[in-house]
N, C-alpha and C positions, 0 to 999 in steps of 0.2 A: 598833745598834738600827735596824730598818727604819723608813723615814720614816713609814709608816702604822701603826706599832705602837701608838701612843697617839693617839686622836682624841677628846677629851672632847666629848660632846654637850651640847646646851643643858640647863641645870639644870632638873630636873623639880620641879614643885610637887606635893607630896603631897596637900594638902587645898585645892583651889581653892575660891574663894568660892561659885561656883555649886553645886558639889558639896555643900558644907556645907549650904546652904539646901535643896537637893533631899533630902539625907539626913534632915534634921529633919522635913520634911513627909512623907517616905516612912515614917519610923518611926511617926509619929502615925497615919497612915492604916492602916498594916498592923496596928498594935496594936488600934485601935478596930474596924475591920472584921473582923480576924482573931478577936477575942474574940466578936463577934456570930455569926460563922460557926460557931465552935466550940460556942457555947452552943446554937444551933439544931440542930447535928448531934447533940450528946449527947442532947438532949431528944427529938428526933424518931426517932433511931436505935432507941432502946429500944422505943418503941411499934411501929415498923415491923417490928422483928424478931419481936415477939410475933405480929403479924398474919400475917407471912409463914410462920412456923412452923405456925400454926393452919390456914392455907389449904393448905399443903403436906400436912399430915397429913390434912386432909379429902379432898383429891384422891387420896391414897394409899388411904384407906379405901374410897372410891368405886370406884377401879380394882380393888382387891382383891376387893370384893364382886362386881363384874362378872365377874372371872376365876373366882371360886369358883362363881358361878351357872352360867357357861358349862360348866365342867368337870363340875359335878354334873348338869347337864341332859344332857350328852352321855352320861355314865355311866348315868344312870337310863334314858334312852331305849334305849340298847343292851341293858340288862338286861331291859327289857320285851320287846324283840324276841327276845332269847334265850329268855326264859320262854315266849313264844308259840310259837317253833319247837320247843321241847321238848314243849309240850303237843300240838302237831300231830303230832309224831312223824315218824320217817323214812319211814313208809308213805305219807304224804301229801306227796310231794316237790313236786308242782305247787302245792299250797297253800302250802308253805314258800317256794317261789320267789316266789309272788305276795305273801306277807307281807313278804319282803325288799324286793321292788320297791316296795311301798307305803311301806315304811320309808324307803328312800333318796329316794323322791319327796318325802317330807315333811322329810327331813333331808339336804338337798343338800350341806351342808358336811362330811358324813362321807364319807370316801373309801373306807374298807374296814374290815371287822371280821374278825379272824382268831382262831380258837380253835386252840391249838397241837396239839390232837389230830388232827383231820382235816377241819375245817370252815373255809372261807374265803369270805366274802361281799364282793364287790367292787361298788362303785358305778361301773358302766361309763360312765354319763353324765359323772361327775366326771373320770374319766381322759381321756375324749374331749375334754371342754371344755378341759382343761389340757394336751392333747397329751402325755399320759404313757402309758407302757407298764405294764400291770398286773403284769408280771414284777418291777418294782421293789419290790413288796410282799415277795416272797420274798427278794430281795437284802437288804432292810432287816432282815428277821427273822434272816437269816444273820449280818449284822454285829452284831446286838444279842443274841447268844446269852447273853452274861453277864447282860444286863438281864432276859432271859426267865427265866433260872435264879433270879435274885433275886426276881422277881415270883412264881414258882412256890413260893418259900419263904415267901410271905406278904406281900411288899412291894407297895405301889402306886407305880408310877413314871410320871413324865412326861418324855418325851424330845423332842428337836428332830429332826424328820425332814427339815427343809429342805435340809441338805447333800446328801442323796441325791435327793430329788424336785425340788429347785430351785424350789419354791414354798413359801409360808408354811404349813407342815404340822406338827402336833403328833402325838405317839404316846402314848396312855394305856395302860398295862399294869397289870392287876390279876389276882389269883388267881381261879380258877373251877373248880368241881367239876361234872363231868358224868359220869354213869353210874359214880360212885364213884371216878373218876380225878382227880388234881390237874392241872389244866390252867391255861393263862394266856390271858386275853383281851387282844388288841391292837386298839385303836381308833385309826385314822388319820383325823384331821379337820383342816379348815382353821382357821387362826388369824386370818383376815382380820377377823373381827368384833372380836376383841380388839385387833388393831392399830388399827382405827378408833376403838375406845373409849379406848385409851391415848393415841393421837395424839401430836402435837408441839406445844409451846408453852412458856410460861414454866416450867410444872411438867411434867416429862417422866417417864413411868412405864414400867417394863419388868418382865418376869417371868423368874425363873430357877428351875432345879430344885435338888435337894439337892446336886448335884455342881458347881454354879456355872455350868452351861451356860445361855446366853441362849436363852429360848424365844420370847418376844415382845418386840419392841423397835421404837421408831419408825424406827430406821435398819435397814432390812431387810438391808443388806449384812452387818451383824454376825450376823444370824440365819442367812443363807445360808452364811456362812463358818464357822458352828459355834463362834463366839467363846465363851470361858470367862472369867469374872470372879472366879473363886474367890480369886485373890490380891489383889483390891482391898481396901483397908483397911476400907471400910464393909461389904463382904460378910463379911470375917473377923469384924467386930464383931457382925453380926446372927447369924452361925452360933454364936458363943460365948454369945450372950445367951439367957437363959431366957424372956425376954418374947416374947409373940406379936406385939406391935407396939411400935414405939419411934421417936423422932425425935431427931436429933442433928446437930451441925455438924461436918463432917469435911473433911479435905484429901486429895485423891487423889494418886496417885503422880506426876502431872504438875504438882503444885503448885496445882491449882485448888481453890477452897473451895466447898462445897455444904452446903445444908440437906438432909439425907436422912431419909426416913421409910420404914419397912418394915412389912409385914403378912404373917405366915405363914399359909398356907392350910391348911385341913383335908384337902385332897386332894393326895396324892403329895408332901407336904412342900415344895410349891412356895412361892415367896416373891415378892410384888409389891413393888417398890422405886420410890419417887418422889423425884426430885431437883429442886432449884431452885438456880441459881447464886447465890452470895452477892453477887456484884457486880450481878447483875440486880435482886435484892431492894432493894439500896441505890442503884440507879441514880438514883432521884428525888432522894435526898439529894446524890448526887454532882453531879447536874445543878444543884441549888440552889447547891451549893458553887462550881461552875464559874461560875454567873451572878454570884455574889458576887465571885468573883475577877475576872471581866470588869468588874464595876462598879468594883472597887478599881483595876483597871488604867486604866479610863477616867478616874476621878477623879484618879488619880496622874498620868496623861498631861497632863490639863488643868493640874494644879498645876505640873508640871515646865515646861510651856510658859510659864505666867505667871511662874514664878520665873526661867526663862531670859531672858525678855524684860526682867525687872528687873535681873538680874545681868550680862547680857552687856555693858552699857555700861561695866562695871568690868573683868570678867574678860577680855573679848576684847582690849582694848588692852594689858592686862598680859601676856596670853599672847603677843601679838605681840611685845612688847618682850622677853619671855623667849626666844622663838625667835631674834630678831635678836641678842640678846646671845650666845647659843650659837654662832650663825654667825660673829659677830665673833671669838669665842674660837677658832674653827677657822680663822681667817685670811681669811674673806670680809668684808672691812672695809666696802666700800661697799654700803649698804643704802638702798633707797628707801622711806622711811616717810612716810605721809600720814595726818594726823588732822584730822577736821572738828570734833572736840570742843573746847570752849572752857574746859573745867575744868582741874584740876591735871594730869590724865592727858594732855590735849592739849598742855599746855606741856612736860611731860616727853618726849612723843614727838617734838616739834619739836627739843628739845635733843639727843635721842638721834640724830636724823637728821643734824644738823650735826656731831656728834661722829664718826659713821660716815664722812661725807664727808672729814673731816680725816684720819681714819685711812687711808682709801683713798689719799689723796694722799701721805701719809707712806710707805705701803707700796711705792709706786713708786720711792722713793729709797733703800730699804733692801732687804736680802734677807729677804723675807717668811718663808720657811721657817726661816731661822736665828732670826728674832725670835720666831716661834711656838715653836721648840724651846727657846729660853731661857725663855720664859714658862711652858712646861710643865715646866721643870726638867730637860729632856733635855740641855741644854748648861750646864755649870757655869761660873762665873766663873773667870778665870785660865787659864793655859796647861796643856795636857796632851799628852804624847807619844802620837802615833797613827801606826799603819802605814797610810799612805794612798797613793793614786794621784793624781798631779797632772797637769793637762792645760793646755796653752797652745795657742791658735790665733791666726793672723794672716792678714789679707787680703794677697795678693800685689799689689804695685804700688799700694797705696792712695794714696800721695802723688800719683802720676801721675793716678789716677782723680779725686782731689779737684781737681787743677788743671784737668782737662778739664771738670768740672762748672762751675768758675768761668769758664772761657773761653766756654762755650756758653750759660750761663744768668745770668750776672752776679749781680744782687741776689737772684735766686731760687735761686741755687745752694745756699745753706745749707739751705733747706727741702727741696730735692730730695735732697741728699746724706744728710740725716738720715732722710728717709722711706725712701730706698734702703737705708741701713744698718740701720734698725730692722726692716725686713722680713727682712733676712738674720739679724740677731741673734735675732729671735723664733723662727725655725726652729732656730737653734743651741741656744737655751735649752731648747726642747722636747726636743731629743735628750738633753741632760744630765739633765733632770728625769725623763724616762721611764726612765732607767737608774739612778735612785736616787742621782744626783749632786747637788752643790751648786755653783751659779754663784757664784764668789767675787767677781769684779769684772769690769768692762769697762775696758780700758786703751786708750782710743781705739777702734781697730778690732779690738783683740785681746780674746780671751775667756780668762779664767782660771777653771778649775773643778777640783773634787777629789772623790774617792770614798773612803769608809771613814773619814771624819773626823767630820763632824757625824752622819752615818748610815753604817751598814755593812750589807752584804748577807750578812754572816755570817763571812767570812774574807777575808784579803788577796787570795787567788786570785780570789774572786768579785768583789771590788771592782776589781781590775785588769782582769778580763775586761769588766766593765761600762764602764770607762773607754774601752777599745778599741772596744766595741760602740757607744758614743756617737759616737766619731770616724767609724766606718763609716756610721752613720746620717747624720751630717753630710755625708759624701761623697755619699751617695745623694740627700739633700735638695738639695744644691747642683747635682747633676747634673740633677735634674728641673727646678729653677728655671732653670738656664741653657739648657734646651731652648727656652724661650719668649723667649730674649733674642738679639738680633742680635749678630754678632761685634763690631761697632763701634758699637753703639747708645749714643749719648751720654746718653740719659735713663735707661737701664736696662742698664748694662754688665754683662758676665758677671763672676762672682766665682770666684776660685781662692784656696784657703787652704792653709796648712801647719799641721799638728798635731804637737805634741811631747808625749810621755807618758813619765813616769818614776814609779817606785814606790819607797817607802822610808819611813823614820821621819821625821815632821815634827812641829813644835810647832804645835798647833791651839788657838786660844783667842780671847777677845774682847780685841782690842787697840785702844787709843785713850785717850781721856780721859773725864772725867765728862760732858762736854758732847757728845762725838762718839766713837762706838765701833763697831767692825765685827769680825765673826768672820772670821778668815783663817788661813792656814797659812804658816809660814816655815821656813827651813832649807835645807841643801845639796840635798836632794831636789827642792825647789822651783826652785832655781837651775838644776839640771841639766835639769829639764823645760823651762824657758825656753830654755836653750841648745839643747836637742834640737829644739825648734820651729824655731829660726833656721837649722838645718842642712838643712831641707827644700829650700830654694831651690837651694843649690849642689849638693845630691845628686840633684835631679830627682825628689823624692818628694812625697807629700801627707800621709802619716802615718808618723812615725818613733817607735819605742819604744826605750827603753834595755834593756840586758840584764837589769836587775832586773825590769822589767815582763815581758820575754820569758820569764824563768825562771818567773813566776807564771802567765802565760796563753798562752805560746807553743805548748803542745801542741795548742791549739784553732785555731791561726792558720796561714795560709800567709804566710811571710815570706821576705825575702831580706836577707842580712847586707850591711851597708854598711861603709865605712871607720870604724875606731874613733876615739874622741875621748879626748884626754888631759885628765884632770880633776884639778885641784889637790887634794892630800890623798889621792889614790889612787895606789897603786904601779903599777897596771897600767892601760892605756888601757881606756875603757869601750866595750864593743861596742854597735853600733847596728843596728837591724833595720827595714827598710821593710815596712809591713803591706800585703799584697796583698788578703787576704780571710779570711773564716772557712774552716776546712776543711769538707768536705762534711757532716759530722755536725751542724754548727751553722750552715750557710749559711741566710741569710734569703731565703725564696722571694719572687721579684718584684724583687729588688735586683740591682745589678751583680754579676757573678760572674767577675771576672778570675782567672786562675790563675797568672799570672806578672807580674813587675814591668813587663816590656816591654808586655804586653797592657794593663796598667793605664795606663801612660803614653800608650798609643795612644788609650784611651777618654777620658782627661782632657785630651789635647792637650798633654802635657808633653814637651818636647824632651829626649832623653837627654843628660846631661852627660858630659864626659870626666873620669872620676873620678881619672885620674892627675894632673890639674891642680888638684884640689880640696884645699885645706888646711883640714881640719876644726878645726884649733887656732888659726886666724888671729885670730879675734875673740872669744876666751873672755871677756875682761873686760867686754865690752859687754853681756852677758846676766846679770850678777850682780843678783839681786833679794832684798833683805832677808836676806842671809846672816849679817850681823853679823861678817864677816871683816875 
């Protein structure tokens, strides 16, 4: 199990005292003010809806009346002109032209009058004022042949001419008999007056013909584009209705809600529609509701502040203690707690502070990670077989260095050597912990650590590789430390170490008594790791691994095989390998990159030994540790 697989956080309080008080006040305020707001909304909404519908219907009737008056006036005026022209006759052409000129002088909104037989009266002033060509009249007649045929059959039609003329212009077509022939009268006239009357505002009116084409609309772009609204739900409703006028609440295809009223005109089956947005009608109620919500929020805020001021003297110390308890549970034993309160919570906080300091002191004398693992249930009581990787390291010539401290500093030597040693051990422990290993113990200047026992990186291969990685990190750390040390500096001498690593099955568990217990590993694999470390000095190496570790991690390492070692209980000598570096695919950027043992010895200042004179089996019994043999 990886070291960080389980890290329980501080226990969470589901229902803090402050939240309970805030919740009670919040419920009371929301229920009371919410009931008032709902009551006002229900009572006012009904009256407001009736008023809005009546007003919308009135605006629609007024707009429809203005439209019908305009259309009837245009038609009547043209009929008077046509009757006058017929009475004058074709023999009085000059008089006819004068009558037409007088007509257009008094009806400047009429652009042209066309009788499909052979007569076309054009208001030249209108076309000049709007920078239009009179030829557009003929083009319009050509495009509207179907409408002309329908009108000749007896229908009165109202069309939108704006898409051709690019100004607000309507075309009124109705049947006409002249000299016994069935003809059609086309009147082109401006719709500006209707646009002004319909206007824009809360209630918006527009006019359509029987085909659903928009004829007059506050948004002129819809008129110029020749928009059609025949497929709109409200238009479909009015076309199916037998009523001449009606008001209803409807939803358009975009999801907007409107009060809609319509009035069918007696001229050309045109319809005037007036809409008002539902949300606009009830905006006043919505504003009142918002004000009530703001009031509720303000009262609620003041209440929360007062409750918080009351409850924080209880909840804040408790919350702080809860957080500290969670941090202690995660292994952060030493916590600085300060309380100015003199009540029960103040006494509890002071007691908690003293307890955390005691735990911090205790944590320095035990393996904190192991203690936490046991507390979390990750490490069970008793021994367990584990396939682990065991590491030993030792400072070269430590006895001579200690004697040198004593000669140079006398009574201060103990403090100085401990400080020097602690700086070294701190860096070495960091290397072990960063690679998911466990520091088992310090044996004087020696370090014992293991991987894959209390924690595993997933496989024996990964644990073995982590053990070697830690040793290479130690080499780099010492190399950097020694850069700042003089060759013969008595206060801060250079440090050289030897590291021995072996992999195999060990017995891991909590060993000791009821009064004193530690988590450690024992077995032949541990003994061989210790013995491997001791071989570094005679073999002129700094990191030695056994063939068991080499079999697990060797494919990633640059190594050189050293003389084998005879081990009791094994039929064949155990092969030994000096670790030079990681291979290129795993090399750590910025660290030492030796490629051969000779290059490594040169970097570390190790004198190559005469291997022919080294007896690797000479001191086997000296390195037995906890084997039970």
